[in-house]
C-alpha positions, 0 to 999 in steps of 0.5 A, spaced: 099 666 802 093 672 802 096 676 807 103 675 805 100 678 798 097 684 801 103 685 806 107 685 800 102 690 797 102 695 802 110 695 805 111 702 801 106 705 806 109 701 812 116 704 810 113 710 810 110 709 817 116 707 820 120 712 816 115 718 819 116 715 826 124 715 826 124 722 823 119 724 829 124 720 834 130 725 831 126 731 830 123 731 839 130 729 841 133 736 837 128 740 840 130 737 847 136 738 845 137 745 842 144 746 842 143 740 836 140 745 832 144 750 834 151 747 833 153 748 840 159 744 843 155 739 849 162 738 852 164 747 852 164 748 859 164 755 858 166 760 852 171 766 855 172 771 850 171 765 845 176 760 848 172 754 849 174 751 856 172 743 854 170 738 858 174 732 859 180 737 861 176 741 866 174 735 870 180 732 869 183 738 873 177 738 878 178 730 879 185 732 881 183 737 885 178 734 890 185 728 890 189 734 893 184 736 897 182 730 900 175 729 899 174 735 904 170 739 898 164 737 894 164 737 887 160 742 885 164 746 890 170 743 886 168 745 880 167 753 882 174 752 884 177 749 877 171 754 873 174 761 877 181 758 876 180 757 868 176 764 868 182 768 871 187 765 867 183 766 860 182 773 862 189 775 863 192 771 858 188 774 853 190 781 856 198 779 856 197 777 850 193 784 846 199 788 850 205 783 848 208 781 855 211 775 855 217 771 858 224 771 854 229 765 854 234 769 859 228 771 862 226 765 864 232 763 865 233 768 871 226 767 874 228 759 874 235 761 878 231 765 883 226 759 884 231 754 884 238 757 887 238 753 893 237 747 890 243 742 890 242 739 885 244 746 881 250 748 884 256 748 882 262 746 889 263 752 891 254 752 892 253 758 886 247 757 881 250 753 875 245 755 869 250 748 866 247 743 871 240 746 870 241 745 863 243 738 863 238 736 868 232 739 864 235 735 858 236 729 862 228 729 864 227 730 856 231 723 855 227 720 860 221 720 856 216 722 862 219 717 867 221 721 874 227 723 877 228 726 884 229 733 885 230 736 893 224 732 896 219 731 889 219 727 883 219 730 877 218 729 870 219 733 865 211 734 864 211 736 871 217 740 870 214 744 864 209 745 867 212 748 872 215 753 868 208 755 865 207 757 872 212 760 874 212 764 867 204 766 868 206 769 875 212 773 872 208 776 866 202 778 872 207 781 876 210 785 871 202 787 869 201 789 875 206 793 876 206 797 870 198 799 873 201 801 880 206 805 877 200 808 873 196 810 881 197 816 885 196 821 889 196 828 887 197 834 892 191 836 892 188 829 894 193 829 900 190 836 902 183 833 902 184 827 906 187 831 910 182 837 910 177 831 910 180 830 919 182 837 920 176 841 918 171 842 923 164 846 923 159 847 928 152 848 926 144 848 928 139 844 924 132 842 925 130 835 924 122 833 921 122 825 922 119 821 917 115 818 922 111 824 924 107 822 917 103 815 919 104 810 913 098 809 912 097 816 909 102 814 904 101 809 897 106 806 894 103 803 887 106 798 883 108 804 878 111 807 883 115 801 885 116 799 877 119 807 876 124 806 883 127 799 879 127 803 872 132 808 876 136 803 880 137 798 876 143 795 880 139 794 886 134 789 882 138 785 878 137 778 879 140 772 876 135 766 875 132 763 881 128 758 881 122 757 888 121 750 891 117 748 897 119 741 900 117 736 905 122 731 909 120 723 910 125 721 914 128 715 915 129 714 923 128 709 928 121 708 930 120 708 938 118 701 937 125 700 932 129 703 939 125 699 944 127 693 940 134 695 940 134 695 947 131 689 948 136 685 944 143 688 948 139 685 955 137 679 951 146 679 950 147 678 958 144 671 958 147 665 955 143 661 950 142 655 947 144 654 940 144 648 935 151 647 931 149 644 924 157 642 923 157 637 930 149 637 930 150 638 938 146 644 941 151 648 944 151 653 950 153 661 947 156 664 953 153 671 955 154 678 956 154 674 964 158 669 964 164 670 957 171 669 960 173 673 952 171 680 954 174 683 948 171 677 943 164 678 946 164 685 945 167 685 938 162 680 936 155 683 938 157 690 938 157 696 933 163 699 937 169 696 937 172 694 945 176 700 949 181 696 953 183 703 957 181 705 963 177 711 963 176 716 969 169 720 970 170 726 964 171 721 960 165 717 960 159 718 957 156 725 959 149 722 959 151 717 964 157 718 968 155 720 974 152 713 974 158 709 971 163 712 974 159 709 981 159 702 978 162 696 981 166 691 977 161 686 974 154 691 974 151 694 967 148 700 966 143 701 961 142 701 955 142 707 955 142 713 949 149 716 947 148 719 940 147 715 934 147 709 939 143 704 945 149 702 949 149 696 954 156 698 959 159 692 965 164 694 969 170 690 968 174 693 972 175 698 977 183 702 979 185 709 982 189 712 978 193 719 977 191 726 974 198 727 973 206 724 972 213 725 971 217 720 967 222 720 964 225 718 958 231 716 952 228 717 945 230 712 939 228 713 932 228 710 927 227 713 920 219 715 918 218 715 924 214 722 926 219 728 926 225 725 925 230 727 922 235 726 915 240 724 920 237 718 922 237 712 920 235 707 924 229 701 922 225 700 926 228 693 928 235 697 929 231 703 934 228 698 938 233 693 939 237 699 941 231 701 946 232 693 949 239 694 950 239 699 953 234 698 958 237 692 959 244 695 963 238 699 967 236 693 969 243 691 971 244 697 975 248 703 969 243 709 971 238 712 967 241 719 968 249 717 965 244 713 958 242 720 957 246 721 951 243 716 946 236 720 947 234 724 940 229 728 945 234 734 946 228 738 949 226 733 955 234 732 956 235 739 958 231 736 964 234 731 966 230 727 961 223 728 965 217 729 963 211 732 967 204 732 964 197 730 965 193 725 963 189 729 958 195 732 955 196 732 948 202 725 948 203 719 944 198 714 947 202 709 948 206 714 952 201 715 955 197 709 958 204 706 960 205 712 964 198 713 967 196 705 968 203 702 971 206 703 978 212 709 980 219 705 979 216 701 973 221 702 967 220 699 960 221 699 952 214 703 949 213 704 941 210 711 939 210 714 931 215 718 935 221 712 935 222 707 941 222 709 948 226 707 955 221 711 960 221 710 967 215 713 971 218 717 977 212 721 979 204 720 980 199 725 983 192 726 984 189 718 984 182 718 983 177 713 980 178 710 974 174 705 970 174 699 965 168 699 960 166 693 956 160 696 952 155 693 947 153 698 942 148 698 937 146 704 932 139 706 932 137 705 925 130 704 923 127 697 921 125 694 914 119 695 916 119 702 918 123 704 912 117 701 908 113 705 911 117 711 911 116 710 903 109 707 904 108 715 907 112 718 901 107 716 895 101 717 898 103 723 899 106 724 892 099 721 889 094 726 893 098 731 891 096 731 885 090 732 885 091 736 892 094 741 895 100 742 897 100 746 904 094 742 906 095 736 905 102 736 908 097 741 915 094 734 915 100 729 915 103 734 920 109 736 915 113 742 914 112 746 908 120 749 907 121 753 902 127 754 899 130 760 892 135 756 888 140 759 884 143 755 877 149 753 880 147 753 888 147 746 891 146 746 898 140 745 902 140 746 910 140 739 913 140 735 906 147 738 905 149 737 896 143 736 892 144 738 886 138 734 883 133 738 885 137 743 883 137 741 876 130 739 876 127 745 878 131 748 873 129 744 867 125 746 860 120 742 861 119 743 869 112 747 869 111 751 875 105 746 880 110 740 879 113 736 884 117 730 883 120 726 890 127 725 890 131 720 895 136 724 900 142 718 902 143 718 910 136 721 910 130 719 908 126 722 902 123 729 900 117 731 895 119 737 892 114 742 889 117 748 883 112 753 886 116 760 882 121 761 877 124 767 876 128 769 870 135 773 869 133 780 869 130 785 874 125 781 879 119 782 879 114 788 882 112 784 888 118 781 890 121 788 889 117 791 893 120 788 898 126 793 897 123 798 893 117 800 898 119 803 905 125 808 900 118 810 895 114 812 902 121 816 905 121 820 899 113 821 899 114 823 906 120 828 904 116 831 899 110 832 903 114 834 909 118 840 904 111 842 902 109 844 910 116 846 913 115 855 913 119 859 916 126 863 916 130 861 921 132 854 925 127 856 930 122 858 927 121 853 921 122 848 928 117 851 932 112 850 925 114 842 926 112 841 933 121 840 933 127 842 938 132 846 934 139 841 936 147 843 935 152 839 934 159 840 934 166 839 930 163 835 925 168 833 920 167 830 912 169 823 915 164 822 920 158 822 918 155 821 924 151 827 926 149 828 934 142 826 936 140 823 928 146 818 926 149 817 920 146 822 915 152 823 909 147 828 905 146 833 911 153 833 914 156 834 906 151 840 905 154 843 912 161 843 909 158 846 902 154 853 906 158 859 909 157 861 916 151 864 918 148 861 912 140 857 912 141 851 907 135 849 903 131 842 906 135 835 906 132 829 905 135 825 909 136 817 912 131 818 917 128 825 917 127 831 912 133 837 915 133 843 915 141 847 918 145 853 919 153 853 920 155 856 926 162 856 926 168 854 921 174 852 924 179 852 918 185 846 919 192 848 919 195 847 913 200 843 912 208 844 910 209 837 906 203 832 905 209 827 903 206 822 908 199 823 907 201 821 900 205 816 902 199 813 906 194 814 900 199 811 894 200 805 898 192 804 900 191 804 892 196 800 890 193 795 894 187 795 892 189 794 885 190 787 883 182 787 885 179 792 882 183 791 875 180 783 875 173 785 876 174 790 870 177 786 866 172 780 867 166 785 868 169 786 861 169 779 858 164 776 853 162 770 858 158 763 856 157 760 862 155 753 860 156 750 867 150 748 870 147 744 863 154 740 862 157 738 868 152 741 875 
């Protein structure tokens, strides 16, 4: 009772303590999730010009896109594609709304007529488009309340029809928008004349080049302040997205030598019979081995990771690593275990046969509805097609000539050649068709089913016979044992523990591990050799991941990596150290150019060249469009300066790509003016209008107000 009284007396204190604890928990969570404080929506993928892209709708579109792609794209690739589509849609719709562009009812009917006039559902008795039938079809879709109706080869409901209408309307508005812009893009006669002169007018020059290499790099100092100043003057070159630099080491879950030896031993053990106790019969039974089994196919399928192949194989079809040995085996002989890719294999020859390399056959094809390449006129079921083919075979066997029945074949191409087809064993024929043609004898005739239908095939000729073997191959995938997997995990764990107090690079070196660097942007996903690893990227960009932090990550089908964050680079100008890699060579060129200009002397090209220990050079027939200077390389500034000089004039020093130049124009060849520049105007108009669409959208995207939250919401 005394204890209870004390608790009652202190109940207020306990309530306060609990309340403070709850308050701390909530506040802590709020600070971890800043959106909760700022009011930012957790489900907003991005906001473009004030319009939100919401998570649920976005992810549904991503799923639909992945379903359509048949698994050929990763989740991140699908997200990027859908994001770019939504971004483009919102930016353009915003522009269309501001301009008041829309598709009116009459225009929509014209667009639908253009899109669907070829559909029989919307044609009258004379084959003309009937708008009343279109209206009736749409009204019927509404009445179906979500159910589908056939349209051509598709099934549509009202929702899908409305979505398609919207797409047609949007495309029409886009076309109108871009057409209006293209209408304002043109070329003046002066521009056409300049274009012509850039090719037709030429100058000859005499010049001296003082290469930057005449001044040693050691004589030019580049300071941090130089780099900063250069960055400030060339910000576009040094503006970067936020990035993280990570180093990592790999711990691969791969089979050890002991694992491989065990796999090979297990394959060899399959050859002999073995005794097994049968719990059901309470007797010891003899299980036939590879040597004595009577059912080769069942034995292989029960013991192998690759199913039995009942085909004869030529040398070229055998595993490359073992083909010379396998093709020379006799029936009953073994080869292996041998390593072939991800498997160890033990192969036994079960049959040997001389087989042709090419055949000539003739056939009659009876297709069925739904068969490959079957046209709309084919109505037979597979059973009916088989029955027809069997009846044709019966007629041939009873004496009817094959040629007299060719009219029953739907293969019109081979019919023109009397039904004959000649092909090599590696030709892309239906497998069943090929197997019959090569594995039977000349003169054999039978019915063979393929994805195209049922064929009545007669073998006319077989050429170039070579040895082929039928193999029974037991394959075991090379995989690490449980002990090896545990060893890899222990090795990774010990490294991670040691990294807490040790040097990451030194620890890796001691363990013969390679430290691999990689730099991520926030929306990246791929790591070389490891595929999509968004988990690593997310960790590197988390607010509470600091430089020096490390973490292990399981990699599906690979093993583990231990990654360490070594550098954080925020969005904006790159740091001076990284920028110096790009800036330093350019700064050195600027400083060398200044040093060269200061020591130039003389008034003529010959005098200047002599003072610098250089030889004068010449270049003939330079044009404005070709910025390559003979004897110097690509030098646009020098070529441009040449066209700004009068004949006989010597230029001021010009800082070029490879050195400082002084030049003299020795000859100007003026171009003959054209009477008409129409062809040039038309060409330039076409070139410029072809680039309008991309350039306009790029400008709109650059001007758009975009808040991209993908990395925090779905990636």
